N, CA, C and O atoms as a printed pandas DataFrame, in Angstrom:
     atom_number atom_name residue_name chain_id  residue_number  x_coord  y_coord  z_coord
0              1         N          MET        A               1  -17.555   11.328    2.387
1              2        CA          MET        A               1  -16.395   12.010    1.595
2              3         C          MET        A               1  -16.541   13.500    1.774
3              4         O          MET        A               1  -15.594   14.203    1.420
4              5         N          ARG        A               2  -17.632   14.070    2.290
5              6        CA          ARG        A               2  -17.787   15.516    2.306
6              7         C          ARG        A               2  -16.697   16.172    3.307
7              8         O          ARG        A               2  -16.387   17.357    3.187
8              9         N          ALA        A               3  -16.214   15.460    4.155
9             10        CA          ALA        A               3  -15.180   15.836    5.123
10            11         C          ALA        A               3  -13.907   16.193    4.363
11            12         O          ALA        A               3  -13.118   17.024    4.814
12            13         N          PHE        A               4  -13.726   15.613    3.302
13            14        CA          PHE        A               4  -12.409   15.818    2.588
14            15         C          PHE        A               4  -12.836   16.454    1.178
15            16         O          PHE        A               4  -13.394   15.788    0.306
16            17         N          ALA        A               5  -12.535   17.722    1.055
17            18        CA          ALA        A               5  -12.928   18.426   -0.181
18            19         C          ALA        A               5  -12.281   18.029   -1.410
19            20         O          ALA        A               5  -12.864   18.083   -2.493
20            21         N          THR        A               6  -11.029   17.611   -1.263
21            22        CA          THR        A               6  -10.266   17.085   -2.448
22            23         C          THR        A               6   -9.506   15.768   -2.101
23            24         O          THR        A               6   -9.209   15.493   -0.939
24            25         N          PRO        A               7   -9.210   14.983   -3.138
25            26        CA          PRO        A               7   -8.473   13.870   -2.924
26            27         C          PRO        A               7   -7.180   13.920   -2.228
27            28         O          PRO        A               7   -6.764   12.997   -1.528
28            29         N          ASP        A               8   -6.504   15.113   -2.457
29            30        CA          ASP        A               8   -5.296   15.345   -1.720
30            31         C          ASP        A               8   -5.461   15.402   -0.258
31            32         O          ASP        A               8   -4.654   14.863    0.501
32            33         N          LYS        A               9   -6.581   16.101    0.176
33            34        CA          LYS        A               9   -6.721   16.206    1.568
34            35         C          LYS        A               9   -7.038   14.822    2.288
35            36         O          LYS        A               9   -6.689   14.651    3.456
36            37         N          LEU        A              10   -7.691   13.861    1.581
37            38        CA          LEU        A              10   -7.873   12.587    2.047
38            39         C          LEU        A              10   -6.544   11.928    2.111
39            40         O          LEU        A              10   -6.271   11.292    3.129
40            41         N          ALA        A              11   -5.660   12.011    1.109
41            42        CA          ALA        A              11   -4.476   11.363    1.093
42            43         C          ALA        A              11   -3.563   11.924    2.322
43            44         O          ALA        A              11   -2.785   11.167    2.904
44            45         N          VAL        A              12   -3.689   13.157    2.647
45            46        CA          VAL        A              12   -2.923   13.652    3.845
46            47         C          VAL        A              12   -3.467   13.048    5.073
47            48         O          VAL        A              12   -2.708   12.692    5.974
48            49         N          TRP        A              13   -4.756   12.913    5.152
49            50        CA          TRP        A              13   -5.365   12.274    6.319
50            51         C          TRP        A              13   -4.956   10.895    6.526
51            52         O          TRP        A              13   -4.724   10.468    7.657
52            53         N          CYS        A              14   -4.854   10.156    5.445
53            54        CA          CYS        A              14   -4.408    8.757    5.338
54            55         C          CYS        A              14   -2.955    8.450    5.637
55            56         O          CYS        A              14   -2.560    7.360    6.053
56            57         N          GLY        A              15   -2.119    9.610    5.365
57            58        CA          GLY        A              15   -0.748    9.409    5.705
58            59         C          GLY        A              15    0.053    8.843    4.510
59            60         O          GLY        A              15    1.119    8.254    4.689
60            61         N          VAL        A              16   -0.502    9.041    3.253
61            62        CA          VAL        A              16    0.212    8.521    2.117
62            63         C          VAL        A              16    0.606    9.670    1.204
63            64         O          VAL        A              16    1.005    9.430    0.065
64            65         N          SER        A              17    0.507   10.904    1.663
65            66        CA          SER        A              17    0.878   12.073    0.881
66            67         C          SER        A              17    2.363   12.297    1.055
67            68         O          SER        A              17    2.898   12.166    2.156
68            69         N          PRO        A              18    3.039   12.642   -0.057
69            70        CA          PRO        A              18    4.527   12.867   -0.007
70            71         C          PRO        A              18    4.868   14.105    0.881
71            72         O          PRO        A              18    4.147   15.102    0.910
72            73         N          GLY        A              19    5.880   13.989    1.515
73            74        CA          GLY        A              19    6.377   15.198    2.384
74            75         C          GLY        A              19    6.812   16.267    1.321
75            76         O          GLY        A              19    7.249   15.989    0.205
76            77         N          ASN        A              20    6.649   17.396    1.772
77            78        CA          ASN        A              20    7.119   18.548    0.806
78            79         C          ASN        A              20    7.855   19.601    1.702
79            80         O          ASN        A              20    7.201   20.321    2.456
80            81         N          GLU        A              21    9.051   19.676    1.627
81            82        CA          GLU        A              21    9.868   20.697    2.413
82            83         C          GLU        A              21   10.833   21.247    1.460
83            84         O          GLU        A              21   11.671   20.535    0.907
84            85         N          GLN        A              22   10.717   22.586    1.249
85            86        CA          GLN        A              22   11.580   23.305    0.272
86            87         C          GLN        A              22   12.493   24.254    1.019
87            88         O          GLN        A              22   12.157   24.875    2.027
88            89         N          SER        A              23   13.714   24.313    0.417
89            90        CA          SER        A              23   14.623   25.431    0.860
90            91         C          SER        A              23   15.433   25.817   -0.283
91            92         O          SER        A              23   16.161   25.067   -0.934
92            93         N          ASN        A              24   15.222   27.159   -0.480
93            94        CA          ASN        A              24   15.899   27.726   -1.636
94            95         C          ASN        A              24   15.428   27.216   -2.946
95            96         O          ASN        A              24   16.241   26.957   -3.833
96            97         N          LYS        A              25   14.188   27.064   -3.104
97            98        CA          LYS        A              25   13.623   26.389   -4.443
98            99         C          LYS        A              25   14.189   25.010   -4.686
99           100         O          LYS        A              25   14.171   24.527   -5.818
100          101         N          GLN        A              26   14.708   24.342   -3.615
101          102        CA          GLN        A              26   15.021   22.915   -3.846
102          103         C          GLN        A              26   14.228   22.032   -2.879
103          104         O          GLN        A              26   14.198   22.302   -1.679
104          105         N          ARG        A              27   13.573   20.956   -3.408
105          106        CA          ARG        A              27   12.750   19.967   -2.605
106          107         C          ARG        A              27   13.661   19.083   -1.920
107          108         O          ARG        A              27   14.574   18.496   -2.500
108          109         N          LYS        A              28   13.426   18.991   -0.741
109          110        CA          LYS        A              28   14.212   18.133    0.134
110          111         C          LYS        A              28   13.461   16.691    0.141
111          112         O          LYS        A              28   12.248   16.546   -0.013
112          113         N          ASN        A              29   14.312   15.759    0.326
113          114        CA          ASN        A              29   13.807   14.368    0.538
114          115         C          ASN        A              29   13.375   14.183    1.866
115          116         O          ASN        A              29   14.262   14.033    2.706
116          117         N          VAL        A              30   12.034   14.159    2.289
117          118        CA          VAL        A              30   11.562   14.063    3.522
118          119         C          VAL        A              30   10.526   12.921    3.602
119          120         O          VAL        A              30   10.064   12.376    2.600
120          121         N          ARG        A              31   10.191   12.595    4.891
121          122        CA          ARG        A              31    9.242   11.399    5.126
122          123         C          ARG        A              31    7.807   11.822    4.776
123          124         O          ARG        A              31    7.498   13.004    4.624
124          125         N          THR        A              32    7.056   10.927    4.670
125          126        CA          THR        A              32    5.579   11.096    4.561
126          127         C          THR        A              32    5.014   11.636    5.875
127          128         O          THR        A              32    5.684   11.480    6.895
128          129         N          LEU        A              33    3.906   12.219    5.927
129          130        CA          LEU        A              33    3.392   12.718    7.124
130          131         C          LEU        A              33    2.905   11.465    8.017
131          132         O          LEU        A              33    2.542   10.403    7.512
132          133         N          VAL        A              34    2.940   11.715    9.396
133          134        CA          VAL        A              34    2.309   10.719   10.144
134          135         C          VAL        A              34    0.943   11.026   10.374
135          136         O          VAL        A              34    0.633   12.127   10.827
136          137         N          ALA        A              35    0.055   10.120   10.095
137          138        CA          ALA        A              35   -1.375   10.372   10.207
138          139         C          ALA        A              35   -2.061    9.144   10.617
139          140         O          ALA        A              35   -1.564    8.500   11.542
140          141         N          ASN        A              36   -3.192    8.711   10.025
141          142        CA          ASN        A              36   -4.007    7.632   10.495
142          143         C          ASN        A              36   -3.202    6.258   10.148
143          144         O          ASN        A              36   -3.297    5.741    9.035
144          145         N          HIS        A              37   -2.495    5.771   11.069
145          146        CA          HIS        A              37   -1.683    4.612   10.725
146          147         C          HIS        A              37   -2.422    3.385   10.302
147          148         O          HIS        A              37   -1.900    2.602    9.509
148          149         N          HIS        A              38   -3.741    3.159   10.848
149          150        CA          HIS        A              38   -4.504    1.948   10.442
150          151         C          HIS        A              38   -4.833    2.080    9.002
151          152         O          HIS        A              38   -4.641    1.141    8.230
152          153         N          VAL        A              39   -5.308    3.181    8.630
153          154        CA          VAL        A              39   -5.643    3.288    7.205
154          155         C          VAL        A              39   -4.475    3.212    6.266
155          156         O          VAL        A              39   -4.564    2.704    5.148
156          157         N          ARG        A              40   -3.270    3.785    6.806
157          158        CA          ARG        A              40   -2.153    3.804    5.990
158          159         C          ARG        A              40   -1.731    2.376    5.721
159          160         O          ARG        A              40   -1.459    2.018    4.575
160          161         N          ARG        A              41   -1.670    1.539    6.774
161          162        CA          ARG        A              41   -1.326    0.108    6.678
162          163         C          ARG        A              41   -2.182   -0.596    5.622
163          164         O          ARG        A              41   -1.685   -1.348    4.782
164          165         N          ALA        A              42   -3.412   -0.337    5.695
165          166        CA          ALA        A              42   -4.372   -1.096    4.950
166          167         C          ALA        A              42   -4.116   -0.694    3.341
167          168         O          ALA        A              42   -4.151   -1.518    2.428
168          169         N          LEU        A              43   -3.868    0.657    3.188
169          170        CA          LEU        A              43   -3.587    1.114    1.841
170          171         C          LEU        A              43   -2.311    0.513    1.206
171          172         O          LEU        A              43   -2.256    0.162    0.027
172          173         N          ILE        A              44   -1.279    0.424    2.100
173          174        CA          ILE        A              44   -0.044   -0.121    1.694
174          175         C          ILE        A              44   -0.273   -1.584    1.234
175          176         O          ILE        A              44    0.194   -2.039    0.190
176          177         N          GLU        A              45   -1.052   -2.289    2.129
177          178        CA          GLU        A              45   -1.370   -3.677    1.717
178          179         C          GLU        A              45   -2.103   -3.771    0.507
179          180         O          GLU        A              45   -1.809   -4.718   -0.223
180          181         N          VAL        A              46   -3.088   -2.913    0.099
181          182        CA          VAL        A              46   -3.821   -2.903   -1.140
182          183         C          VAL        A              46   -2.878   -2.568   -2.248
183          184         O          VAL        A              46   -3.019   -3.108   -3.346
184          185         N          ALA        A              47   -1.930   -1.711   -2.022
185          186        CA          ALA        A              47   -0.942   -1.269   -3.047
186          187         C          ALA        A              47   -0.079   -2.509   -3.378
187          188         O          ALA        A              47    0.139   -2.763   -4.563
188          189         N          HIS        A              48    0.386   -3.233   -2.478
189          190        CA          HIS        A              48    1.178   -4.476   -2.641
190          191         C          HIS        A              48    0.433   -5.427   -3.507
191          192         O          HIS        A              48    1.021   -6.042   -4.397
192          193         N          ALA        A              49   -0.919   -5.580   -3.268
193          194        CA          ALA        A              49   -1.672   -6.516   -3.998
194          195         C          ALA        A              49   -1.990   -5.966   -5.453
195          196         O          ALA        A              49   -2.179   -6.734   -6.396
196          197         N          ALA        A              50   -2.035   -4.618   -5.567
197          198        CA          ALA        A              50   -2.383   -3.970   -6.903
198          199         C          ALA        A              50   -1.222   -4.189   -7.919
199          200         O          ALA        A              50   -1.399   -4.537   -9.087
200          201         N          VAL        A              51   -0.045   -3.950   -7.356
201          202        CA          VAL        A              51    1.175   -4.095   -8.276
202          203         C          VAL        A              51    1.414   -5.464   -8.687
203          204         O          VAL        A              51    2.293   -5.696   -9.516
204          205         N          ARG        A              52    0.679   -6.438   -8.160
205          206        CA          ARG        A              52    0.876   -7.773   -8.533
206          207         C          ARG        A              52   -0.193   -8.196   -9.580
207          208         O          ARG        A              52   -0.191   -9.359   -9.982
208          209         N          THR        A              53   -0.963   -7.438   -9.966
209          210        CA          THR        A              53   -2.072   -7.725  -10.954
210          211         C          THR        A              53   -1.693   -6.998  -12.232
211          212         O          THR        A              53   -0.767   -6.194  -12.330
212          213         N          LYS        A              54   -2.553   -7.392  -13.237
213          214        CA          LYS        A              54   -2.373   -6.601  -14.572
214          215         C          LYS        A              54   -3.327   -5.458  -14.605
215          216         O          LYS        A              54   -4.444   -5.591  -15.105
216          217         N          CYS        A              55   -2.917   -4.337  -14.084
217          218        CA          CYS        A              55   -3.712   -3.177  -13.946
218          219         C          CYS        A              55   -2.911   -1.914  -14.151
219          220         O          CYS        A              55   -1.683   -1.995  -14.192
220          221         N          TYR        A              56   -3.503   -0.791  -14.277
221          222        CA          TYR        A              56   -2.872    0.539  -14.324
222          223         C          TYR        A              56   -1.858    0.770  -13.200
223          224         O          TYR        A              56   -0.796    1.346  -13.435
224          225         N          PHE        A              57   -2.173    0.331  -12.001
225          226        CA          PHE        A              57   -1.359    0.564  -10.873
226          227         C          PHE        A              57    0.026   -0.007  -11.100
227          228         O          PHE        A              57    1.049    0.618  -10.819
228          229         N          LYS        A              58    0.011   -1.302  -11.656
229          230        CA          LYS        A              58    1.276   -2.004  -11.900
230          231         C          LYS        A              58    2.131   -1.308  -12.769
231          232         O          LYS        A              58    3.348   -1.270  -12.590
232          233         N          GLU        A              59    1.480   -0.684  -13.822
233          234        CA          GLU        A              59    2.175    0.098  -14.892
234          235         C          GLU        A              59    2.888    1.364  -14.253
235          236         O          GLU        A              59    4.021    1.734  -14.562
236          237         N          LYS        A              60    2.067    1.973  -13.322
237          238        CA          LYS        A              60    2.637    3.246  -12.666
238          239         C          LYS        A              60    3.684    2.780  -11.626
239          240         O          LYS        A              60    4.660    3.505  -11.435
240          241         N          PHE        A              61    3.552    1.620  -10.939
241          242        CA          PHE        A              61    4.612    1.244  -10.108
242          243         C          PHE        A              61    5.957    0.828  -10.759
243          244         O          PHE        A              61    7.045    1.028  -10.219
244          245         N          ASP        A              62    5.799    0.263  -11.904
245          246        CA          ASP        A              62    6.940   -0.164  -12.705
246          247         C          ASP        A              62    7.732    1.046  -13.190
247          248         O          ASP        A              62    8.961    1.059  -13.249
248          249         N          ALA        A              63    6.955    2.039  -13.527
249          250        CA          ALA        A              63    7.577    3.352  -14.035
250          251         C          ALA        A              63    8.332    4.112  -12.775
251          252         O          ALA        A              63    9.450    4.616  -12.888
252          253         N          TRP        A              64    7.643    4.119  -11.699
253          254        CA          TRP        A              64    8.138    4.792  -10.402
254          255         C          TRP        A              64    9.319    4.050   -9.733
255          256         O          TRP        A              64   10.234    4.617   -9.135
256          257         N          ARG        A              65    9.195    2.748   -9.899
257          258        CA          ARG        A              65   10.363    1.874   -9.211
258          259         C          ARG        A              65   11.706    2.156   -9.654
259          260         O          ARG        A              65   12.667    2.102   -8.887
260          261         N          ILE        A              66   11.803    2.487  -11.000
261          262        CA          ILE        A              66   13.080    2.792  -11.611
262          263         C          ILE        A              66   13.706    3.977  -10.939
263          264         O          ILE        A              66   14.899    3.923  -10.638
264          265         N          ARG        A              67   12.969    5.073  -10.674
265          266        CA          ARG        A              67   13.345    6.355  -10.069
266          267         C          ARG        A              67   13.433    6.305   -8.593
267          268         O          ARG        A              67   14.442    6.678   -7.995
268          269         N          LEU        A              68   12.353    5.832   -7.993
269          270        CA          LEU        A              68   12.286    5.999   -6.565
270          271         C          LEU        A              68   12.534    4.845   -5.695
271          272         O          LEU        A              68   12.636    5.025   -4.481
272          273         N          GLY        A              69   12.644    3.621   -6.231
273          274        CA          GLY        A              69   12.887    2.420   -5.395
274          275         C          GLY        A              69   11.468    1.846   -5.067
275          276         O          GLY        A              69   10.386    2.333   -5.394
276          277         N          TYR        A              70   11.716    0.660   -4.321
277          278        CA          TYR        A              70   10.466   -0.263   -4.188
278          279         C          TYR        A              70    9.550    0.475   -3.091
279          280         O          TYR        A              70    8.375    0.675   -3.400
280          281         N          LYS        A              71    9.954    0.840   -1.987
281          282        CA          LYS        A              71    9.082    1.198   -0.869
282          283         C          LYS        A              71    8.461    2.585   -1.223
283          284         O          LYS        A              71    7.269    2.742   -0.960
284          285         N          LYS        A              72    9.113    3.539   -1.759
285          286        CA          LYS        A              72    8.643    4.851   -2.075
286          287         C          LYS        A              72    7.560    4.631   -3.235
287          288         O          LYS        A              72    6.544    5.323   -3.298
288          289         N          SER        A              73    7.828    3.710   -4.060
289          290        CA          SER        A              73    6.938    3.413   -5.182
290          291         C          SER        A              73    5.595    2.891   -4.674
291          292         O          SER        A              73    4.524    3.284   -5.138
292          293         N          ILE        A              74    5.710    1.936   -3.645
293          294        CA          ILE        A              74    4.475    1.324   -3.094
294          295         C          ILE        A              74    3.671    2.453   -2.374
295          296         O          ILE        A              74    2.441    2.448   -2.422
296          297         N          VAL        A              75    4.372    3.435   -1.697
297          298        CA          VAL        A              75    3.592    4.578   -1.126
298          299         C          VAL        A              75    2.893    5.489   -2.136
299          300         O          VAL        A              75    1.799    6.010   -1.917
300          301         N          ALA        A              76    3.655    5.655   -3.343
301          302        CA          ALA        A              76    3.085    6.393   -4.365
302          303         C          ALA        A              76    1.884    5.755   -4.995
303          304         O          ALA        A              76    0.914    6.402   -5.389
304          305         N          VAL        A              77    2.000    4.434   -5.071
305          306        CA          VAL        A              77    0.712    3.739   -5.572
306          307         C          VAL        A              77   -0.412    3.721   -4.614
307          308         O          VAL        A              77   -1.564    3.742   -5.049
308          309         N          ALA        A              78   -0.165    3.683   -3.301
309          310        CA          ALA        A              78   -1.102    3.827   -2.215
310          311         C          ALA        A              78   -1.804    5.201   -2.379
311          312         O          ALA        A              78   -3.028    5.311   -2.300
312          313         N          HIS        A              79   -0.978    6.227   -2.608
313          314        CA          HIS        A              79   -1.512    7.581   -2.855
314          315         C          HIS        A              79   -2.350    7.625   -4.011
315          316         O          HIS        A              79   -3.369    8.310   -3.920
316          317         N          LYS        A              80   -2.107    7.000   -5.126
317          318        CA          LYS        A              80   -2.898    6.967   -6.326
318          319         C          LYS        A              80   -4.109    6.328   -6.057
319          320         O          LYS        A              80   -5.149    6.806   -6.511
320          321         N          ILE        A              81   -4.119    5.237   -5.333
321          322        CA          ILE        A              81   -5.285    4.373   -4.973
322          323         C          ILE        A              81   -6.277    5.146   -4.214
323          324         O          ILE        A              81   -7.462    5.051   -4.535
324          325         N          ILE        A              82   -5.901    5.936   -3.193
325          326        CA          ILE        A              82   -6.845    6.646   -2.251
326          327         C          ILE        A              82   -7.409    7.828   -3.060
327          328         O          ILE        A              82   -8.557    8.202   -2.824
328          329         N          LYS        A              83   -6.706    8.403   -3.950
329          330        CA          LYS        A              83   -7.307    9.480   -4.847
330          331         C          LYS        A              83   -8.276    9.019   -5.741
331          332         O          LYS        A              83   -9.260    9.717   -5.981
332          333         N          VAL        A              84   -8.091    7.755   -6.345
333          334        CA          VAL        A              84   -9.087    7.143   -7.139
334          335         C          VAL        A              84  -10.234    6.712   -6.384
335          336         O          VAL        A              84  -11.351    6.779   -6.897
336          337         N          VAL        A              85  -10.054    6.239   -5.116
337          338        CA          VAL        A              85  -11.279    5.902   -4.325
338          339         C          VAL        A              85  -12.114    7.109   -4.000
339          340         O          VAL        A              85  -13.343    7.044   -4.016
340          341         N          HIS        A              86  -11.465    8.198   -3.709
341          342        CA          HIS        A              86  -12.190    9.464   -3.313
342          343         C          HIS        A              86  -12.931    9.912   -4.565
343          344         O          HIS        A              86  -14.112   10.223   -4.410
344          345         N          ILE        A              87  -12.422    9.987   -5.742
345          346        CA          ILE        A              87  -13.145   10.308   -6.970
346          347         C          ILE        A              87  -14.267    9.401   -7.214
347          348         O          ILE        A              87  -15.363    9.848   -7.553
348          349         N          MET        A              88  -14.033    8.048   -7.047
349          350        CA          MET        A              88  -15.249    7.199   -7.293
350          351         C          MET        A              88  -16.268    7.365   -6.447
351          352         O          MET        A              88  -17.420    7.322   -6.877
352          353         N          LEU        A              89  -15.984    7.590   -5.048
353          354        CA          LEU        A              89  -17.161    7.812   -4.058
354          355         C          LEU        A              89  -17.770    9.092   -4.194
355          356         O          LEU        A              89  -18.972    9.211   -3.960
356          357         N          THR        A              90  -16.978   10.199   -4.595
357          358        CA          THR        A              90  -17.751   11.470   -4.666
358          359         C          THR        A              90  -18.595   11.528   -5.883
359          360         O          THR        A              90  -19.678   12.111   -5.828
360          361         N          ARG        A              91  -18.170   10.948   -7.021
361          362        CA          ARG        A              91  -18.802   10.917   -8.231
362          363         C          ARG        A              91  -19.749    9.819   -8.444
363          364         O          ARG        A              91  -20.499    9.842   -9.420
364          365         N          ASN        A              92  -19.766    8.866   -7.600
365          366        CA          ASN        A              92  -20.626    7.597   -7.598
366          367         C          ASN        A              92  -20.565    6.934   -8.950
367          368         O          ASN        A              92  -21.572    6.750   -9.634
368          369         N          VAL        A              93  -19.283    6.563   -9.332
369          370        CA          VAL        A              93  -19.036    5.885  -10.558
370          371         C          VAL        A              93  -18.168    4.717  -10.224
371          372         O          VAL        A              93  -17.389    4.765   -9.271
372          373         N          PRO        A              94  -18.290    3.661  -11.000
373          374        CA          PRO        A              94  -17.434    2.448  -10.877
374          375         C          PRO        A              94  -16.019    2.674  -11.359
375          376         O          PRO        A              94  -15.762    3.606  -12.121
376          377         N          TYR        A              95  -15.077    1.812  -10.913
377          378        CA          TYR        A              95  -13.676    1.956  -11.305
378          379         C          TYR        A              95  -13.598    1.291  -12.722
379          380         O          TYR        A              95  -14.113    0.196  -12.946
380          381         N          GLN        A              96  -12.980    1.957  -13.583
381          382        CA          GLN        A              96  -12.744    1.317  -14.935
382          383         C          GLN        A              96  -11.305    1.488  -15.247
383          384         O          GLN        A              96  -10.789    2.584  -15.470
384          385         N          ASP        A              97  -10.665    0.320  -15.253
385          386        CA          ASP        A              97   -9.198    0.399  -15.573
386          387         C          ASP        A              97   -8.882    0.484  -17.091
387          388         O          ASP        A              97   -9.444   -0.298  -17.858
388          389         N          LYS        A              98   -8.036    1.371  -17.530
389          390        CA          LYS        A              98   -7.834    1.655  -18.893
390          391         C          LYS        A              98   -6.929    0.553  -19.437
391          392         O          LYS        A              98   -7.078    0.270  -20.626
392          393         N          SER        A              99   -6.064   -0.068  -18.770
393          394        CA          SER        A              99   -5.154   -1.055  -19.230
394          395         C          SER        A              99   -5.477   -2.440  -19.224
395          396         O          SER        A              99   -4.807   -3.240  -19.876
396          397         N          ALA        A             100   -6.516   -2.806  -18.493
397          398        CA          ALA        A             100   -6.958   -4.275  -18.483
398          399         C          ALA        A             100   -8.441   -4.360  -18.859
399          400         O          ALA        A             100   -9.243   -3.496  -18.506
400          401         N          ASP        A             101   -8.751   -5.356  -19.536
401          402        CA          ASP        A             101  -10.157   -5.665  -19.854
402          403         C          ASP        A             101  -10.466   -6.852  -19.007
403          404         O          ASP        A             101  -10.035   -7.973  -19.279
404          405         N          PHE        A             102  -11.254   -6.577  -17.927
405          406        CA          PHE        A             102  -11.544   -7.456  -16.906
406          407         C          PHE        A             102  -12.621   -8.407  -17.413
407          408         O          PHE        A             102  -12.665   -9.538  -16.928
408          409         N          GLN        A             103  -13.496   -8.037  -18.352
409          410        CA          GLN        A             103  -14.428   -8.944  -18.872
410          411         C          GLN        A             103  -13.669  -10.047  -19.581
411          412         O          GLN        A             103  -13.924  -11.217  -19.296
412          413         N          ALA        A             104  -12.746   -9.743  -20.492
413          414        CA          ALA        A             104  -12.032  -10.806  -21.269
414          415         C          ALA        A             104  -11.241  -11.597  -20.266
415          416         O          ALA        A             104  -11.190  -12.802  -20.508
416          417         N          LEU        A             105  -10.610  -11.176  -19.189
417          418        CA          LEU        A             105   -9.944  -11.944  -18.206
418          419         C          LEU        A             105  -10.803  -12.972  -17.501
419          420         O          LEU        A             105  -10.388  -14.093  -17.207
420          421         N          LEU        A             106  -12.101  -12.501  -17.228
421          422        CA          LEU        A             106  -12.991  -13.342  -16.509
422          423         C          LEU        A             106  -13.499  -14.511  -17.530
423          424         O          LEU        A             106  -13.700  -15.662  -17.142
424          425         N          VAL        A             107  -13.673  -14.110  -18.798
425          426        CA          VAL        A             107  -14.135  -15.140  -19.700
426          427         C          VAL        A             107  -12.998  -16.177  -19.925
427          428         O          VAL        A             107  -13.238  -17.381  -20.022
428          429         N          GLY        A             108  -11.732  -15.642  -20.005
429          430        CA          GLY        A             108  -10.710  -16.514  -20.252
430          431         C          GLY        A             108  -10.391  -17.492  -19.063
431          432         O          GLY        A             108   -9.879  -18.599  -19.233
432          433         N          ARG        A             109  -10.708  -17.028  -17.976
433          434        CA          ARG        A             109  -10.388  -17.900  -16.810
434          435         C          ARG        A             109  -11.480  -18.919  -16.517
435          436         O          ARG        A             109  -11.226  -20.008  -16.002
436          437         N          ASN        A             110  -12.639  -18.549  -16.845
437          438        CA          ASN        A             110  -13.785  -19.457  -16.674
438          439         C          ASN        A             110  -14.323  -20.284  -17.812
439          440         O          ASN        A             110  -15.254  -21.071  -17.643
440          441         N          ARG        A             111  -13.677  -20.084  -19.081
441          442        CA          ARG        A             111  -14.166  -20.595  -20.249
442          443         C          ARG        A             111  -14.292  -22.189  -20.126
443          444         O          ARG        A             111  -15.354  -22.719  -20.451
444          445         N          ALA        A             112  -13.311  -22.890  -19.699
445          446        CA          ALA        A             112  -13.415  -24.240  -19.598
446          447         C          ALA        A             112  -14.402  -24.830  -18.708
447          448         O          ALA        A             112  -15.053  -25.829  -19.015
448          449         N          ARG        A             113  -14.520  -24.159  -17.515
449          450        CA          ARG        A             113  -15.641  -24.642  -16.643
450          451         C          ARG        A             113  -17.052  -24.310  -17.099
451          452         O          ARG        A             113  -17.975  -25.025  -16.707
452          453         N          TRP        A             114  -17.271  -23.335  -17.853
453          454        CA          TRP        A             114  -18.581  -22.974  -18.409
454          455         C          TRP        A             114  -18.894  -23.982  -19.468
455          456         O          TRP        A             114  -20.056  -24.369  -19.596
456          457         N          ILE        A             115  -17.857  -24.471  -20.300
457          458        CA          ILE        A             115  -18.079  -25.383  -21.406
458          459         C          ILE        A             115  -18.393  -26.759  -20.822
459          460         O          ILE        A             115  -19.228  -27.507  -21.332
460          461         N          MET        A             116  -17.688  -27.059  -19.729
461          462        CA          MET        A             116  -17.998  -28.407  -19.117
462          463         C          MET        A             116  -19.467  -28.281  -18.575
463          464         O          MET        A             116  -20.201  -29.260  -18.708
464          465         N          ALA        A             117  -19.899  -27.256  -18.032
465          466        CA          ALA        A             117  -21.297  -27.240  -17.429
466          467         C          ALA        A             117  -22.299  -27.321  -18.570
467          468         O          ALA        A             117  -23.320  -27.995  -18.433
468          469         N          LEU        A             118  -22.043  -26.661  -19.679
469          470        CA          LEU        A             118  -22.933  -26.739  -20.749
470          471         C          LEU        A             118  -23.124  -28.117  -21.312
471          472         O          LEU        A             118  -24.234  -28.534  -21.640
472          473         N          LYS        A             119  -21.915  -28.882  -21.426
473          474        CA          LYS        A             119  -21.949  -30.212  -21.855
474          475         C          LYS        A             119  -22.651  -31.069  -20.849
475          476         O          LYS        A             119  -23.393  -31.968  -21.246
476          477         N          LYS        A             120  -22.475  -30.863  -19.646
477          478        CA          LYS        A             120  -23.051  -31.646  -18.601
478          479         C          LYS        A             120  -24.661  -31.605  -18.688
479          480         O          LYS        A             120  -25.326  -32.639  -18.613
480          481         N          HIS        A             121  -25.189  -30.429  -18.838
481          482        CA          HIS        A             121  -26.723  -30.144  -18.854
482          483         C          HIS        A             121  -27.054  -30.443  -20.384
483          484         O          HIS        A             121  -28.221  -30.176  -20.671
484          485         N          GLY        A             122  -26.382  -30.873  -21.284
485          486        CA          GLY        A             122  -26.878  -31.270  -22.584
486          487         C          GLY        A             122  -27.103  -30.123  -23.650
487          488         O          GLY        A             122  -27.775  -30.300  -24.666
488          489         N          HIS        A             123  -26.515  -28.996  -23.346
489          490        CA          HIS        A             123  -26.622  -27.923  -24.225
490          491         C          HIS        A             123  -25.576  -27.905  -25.243
491          492         O          HIS        A             123  -25.773  -27.183  -26.220
492          493         N          LEU        A             124  -24.523  -28.565  -25.177
493          494        CA          LEU        A             124  -23.526  -28.814  -26.189
494          495         C          LEU        A             124  -23.278  -30.284  -26.386
495          496         O          LEU        A             124  -23.288  -31.060  -25.431
496          497         N          PRO        A             125  -23.051  -30.678  -27.651
497          498        CA          PRO        A             125  -22.814  -32.067  -27.831
498          499         C          PRO        A             125  -21.527  -32.555  -27.310
499          500         O          PRO        A             125  -20.518  -31.849  -27.296
500          501         N          GLU        A             126  -21.567  -33.706  -26.905
501          502        CA          GLU        A             126  -20.337  -34.384  -26.214
502          503         C          GLU        A             126  -19.448  -34.777  -27.463
503          504         O          GLU        A             126  -19.888  -35.501  -28.355
504          505         N          THR        A             127  -18.224  -34.275  -27.468
505          506        CA          THR        A             127  -17.119  -34.639  -28.504
506          507         C          THR        A             127  -16.031  -35.377  -27.846
507          508         O          THR        A             127  -15.730  -35.132  -26.678
508          509         N          ALA        A             128  -15.426  -36.278  -28.551
509          510        CA          ALA        A             128  -14.305  -37.072  -28.044
510          511         C          ALA        A             128  -13.209  -36.197  -27.635
511          512         O          ALA        A             128  -12.172  -36.678  -27.179
């Protein structure tokens, strides 16, 4: 990550940075930059998966979709994801989602299987 000083420079290299063209203090609606298309495709795929889960990225996508539409919102989520990845790798910290409690989701999903395993091995009494 030393090659990219800021998350924005990494986003430009990945091709998910929004285009910025101004004329007379008005921003024009332009395409994103053409860059590393392999990484861009992978990020778009990750963004599609992220907006279908209960996480911060889905909330951002839902807010952006009203204004931008589906495709531009997916690119915006991909941009947000690559910036988060850059920060995680440079600071050496794990990702912590503010909107979802992954520990509670894990427990809720596996609770029945864990109880059955405890009963099977005799740690819980068998009830009818």
